[in-house]
C-alpha positions in Angstrom: 69.2 -71.8 -91.3 70.5 -69.4 -88.8 69.1 -66.5 -90.5 65.8 -67.9 -90.6 65.8 -68.8 -87.0 66.7 -65.1 -86.1 63.8 -63.9 -88.5 61.4 -66.2 -86.7 62.4 -65.0 -83.4 62.4 -61.3 -84.6 58.8 -62.0 -85.9 58.0 -63.7 -82.7 59.2 -60.9 -80.7 57.4 -58.3 -82.7 54.2 -60.3 -82.4 54.7 -60.6 -78.6 55.3 -56.9 -78.4 52.3 -56.3 -80.7 50.2 -58.6 -78.6 51.4 -57.2 -75.3 50.8 -53.6 -76.5 47.1 -54.4 -77.4 46.6 -56.2 -74.1 48.2 -53.2 -72.4 46.2 -50.8 -74.2 43.0 -52.7 -73.5 43.8 -52.6 -69.8 44.8 -48.8 -69.8 41.8 -47.9 -71.8 39.9 -50.1 -69.4 41.4 -48.3 -66.3 41.0 -45.0 -68.0 37.4 -45.7 -68.5 37.0 -46.7 -64.8 38.8 -43.6 -63.7 36.6 -41.4 -65.9 33.5 -43.0 -64.4 34.6 -42.7 -60.9 35.4 -39.0 -61.7 31.9 -38.3 -63.2 30.4 -40.2 -60.0 32.6 -38.2 -57.7 31.5 -34.8 -59.6 28.0 -35.9 -59.4 28.3 -36.7 -55.6 30.2 -33.6 -55.2 27.1 -31.8 -56.8 24.6 -33.5 -54.8 26.9 -32.6 -51.6 27.1 -29.0 -52.5 23.1 -29.0 -53.1 22.8 -30.8 -49.7 25.0 -28.3 -48.0 23.4 -25.3 -49.7 20.1 -26.6 -48.5 21.5 -27.4 -44.9 22.9 -23.5 -45.2 19.5 -22.1 -46.3 17.7 -24.2 -43.5 20.2 -23.0 -40.9 19.7 -19.5 -42.0 16.0 -19.8 -41.9 16.3 -21.4 -38.2 18.5 -18.7 -37.2 16.3 -16.1 -38.5 13.4 -17.7 -36.8 15.3 -18.1 -33.6 16.4 -14.5 -33.6 12.7 -13.4 -34.2 11.5 -15.4 -31.4 14.4 -14.2 -29.1 13.5 -10.6 -29.9 9.9 -11.2 -29.1 10.7 -12.9 -25.9 12.9 -9.9 -25.2 10.1 -7.8 -26.1 7.5 -9.8 -23.8 10.3 -9.7 -21.0 10.7 -6.0 -21.3 7.0 -5.3 -21.3 6.5 -7.6 -18.3 9.5 -6.0 -16.4 8.1 -2.6 -17.4 4.4 -3.7 -16.0 5.9 -5.2 -12.9 8.1 -1.8 -12.2 5.0 0.1 -12.9 2.9 -2.1 -10.6 5.7 -1.9 -8.1 5.7 1.8 -8.2 2.1 2.0 -7.8 2.2 -0.4 -4.8 4.9 1.5 -3.2 3.0 4.8 -3.9 0.0 3.2 -2.2 2.2 1.9 0.8 3.9 5.2 1.1 0.4 7.0 0.9 -0.9 4.6 3.5 2.0 5.2 5.8 1.7 8.9 5.3 -1.9 8.9 6.0 -1.3 6.7 9.0 1.4 8.8 10.3 -0.6 11.9 9.6 -3.6 10.4 11.5 -1.2 9.3 14.4 0.3 12.6 14.4 -3.2 14.4 14.7 -4.0 11.9 17.4 -0.8 12.7 19.4 -1.5 16.5 19.0 -4.9 16.2 19.9 -3.8 14.0 23.1 -1.2 16.6 23.7 -3.5 19.5 23.2 -6.1 17.9 25.6 -3.5 17.1 28.1 -2.2 20.7 28.0 -5.7 22.0 28.0 -6.3 19.9 31.1 -3.2 21.0 32.7 -4.2 24.6 31.9 -7.5 23.9 33.6 -5.7 22.3 36.7 -3.6 25.3 36.9 -6.4 27.7 36.7 -8.1 25.8 39.4 -5.3 26.1 41.9 -4.8 29.6 40.9 -8.6 30.4 41.8 -8.1 28.6 45.0 -5.4 31.0 46.1 -7.0 33.8 44.6 -10.5 33.8 45.8 -11.5 33.2 49.5 -14.3 30.7 50.3 -16.9 33.4 50.8 -15.9 34.4 47.2 -16.2 30.9 45.9 -19.6 30.5 47.4 -20.8 33.9 46.1 -19.4 32.5 42.6 -21.3 29.4 43.0 -24.6 31.2 43.3 -23.9 33.3 40.2 -23.0 30.0 38.5 -26.3 28.5 39.7 -28.2 31.2 38.5 -26.5 31.1 35.0 -27.4 27.5 34.9 -31.0 27.8 35.5 -31.4 30.3 33.1 -29.6 28.1 30.4 -32.0 25.3 31.4 -35.0 27.4 31.0 -33.8 28.2 27.5 -33.1 24.6 26.5 -35.9 23.1 24.1 -38.4 20.8 25.5 -37.1 17.9 23.3 -33.8 17.9 25.3 -35.7 16.6 28.4 -37.1 13.1 27.0 -35.5 11.1 29.9 -38.1 9.5 32.0 -37.1 9.8 35.8 -38.6 11.4 38.9 -35.1 12.0 40.6 -32.3 14.3 39.8 -28.9 14.3 41.3 -27.3 17.5 42.0 -23.6 17.7 42.8 -22.2 21.0 43.8 -19.0 22.3 45.1 -20.8 23.7 48.3 -24.1 22.7 49.8 -27.2 24.3 48.4 -29.5 26.4 50.5 -33.3 25.9 50.5 -34.0 28.7 48.0 -31.4 27.1 45.6 -33.0 23.6 46.0 -36.3 25.2 45.4 -35.3 27.0 41.9 -33.6 23.9 40.7 -36.7 21.6 41.5 -38.9 24.2 40.1 -37.1 24.5 36.5 -36.5 20.8 36.4 -40.4 20.0 37.0 -41.1 22.5 34.2 -39.1 20.9 31.6 -39.8 17.4 32.7 -43.4 17.7 33.1 -43.6 16.1 36.2 -42.7 16.4 39.8 -38.8 15.9 40.7 -37.1 14.8 43.7 -33.5 16.1 44.3 -30.5 14.0 45.6 -27.6 16.3 46.6 -24.0 15.6 46.9 -20.9 17.7 47.6 -17.7 17.7 45.5 -15.1 20.4 46.4 -13.2 19.4 43.3 -15.8 21.3 41.2 -14.4 24.4 43.0 -17.8 26.3 42.4 -21.0 25.8 40.6 -22.9 22.4 40.2 -23.6 19.5 38.1 -27.3 18.3 37.5 -27.7 14.6 36.2 -31.3 13.4 35.3 -30.9 9.8 34.1 -28.5 9.8 31.2 -28.9 13.7 30.8 -26.1 15.5 32.3 -26.0 19.4 32.7 -22.6 20.8 33.7 -22.7 24.2 35.1 -19.4 23.8 37.3 -16.6 26.4 37.2 -14.2 23.8 36.3 -16.3 22.8 33.2 -16.5 26.5 32.1 -12.7 26.7 32.4 -12.5 23.6 30.0 -14.5 25.6 27.6 -12.7 28.9 28.1 -9.1 27.5 27.7 -9.1 26.6 24.1 -10.4 29.9 23.3 -7.6 31.6 25.1 -5.1 29.6 23.0 -6.7 30.8 19.8 -6.9 34.5 20.8 -4.2 36.6 18.9 
């Protein structure tokens, strides 16, 4: 009886072990299958992720290449604009420099002309003072007579179209008073040139030194010694 009981217990124990083994195997197989499915899913996800990463990398490279190209284009345009601005700036600076140079040259010429005119006028004044001390009053009066004859000769040689002024009176300013013969000669030559009788208005200006100035309306004929000196002084400066 005891042996039968032991046999039954052993059979029962073996049956339980077998049953437990079957159950464990099923659970293990199910777990392995789940792990396998998860692994396959992970591999699939990993493949998708790799593809997405590759696609993202390619898109990034394309964007970087495009950005680089745009950057180079922007740099090129910036260089061209900078070169153009520099060129325009140089041209503008050159124009300004040329204007300043021309302005400076014009001002220099003007200053030179003013200095030359002032120098010539001082030379004339010096010559006048020198003649005052060199010639006596009688000598100056004689010189005036000579200058008057020269002026009458010059007037006679002037073309008729120079005397288009309509006036019946002439003002004669001389360093010394004119005598009757001198007045007559002046009146005669002016009447011939004007084509009508002329009346003389006489004035004396000792600053002329010698000679005379005739004014008919807007026409002025300067035959004074001072005017002749103004014409001679520049010629003296040019002489070697």
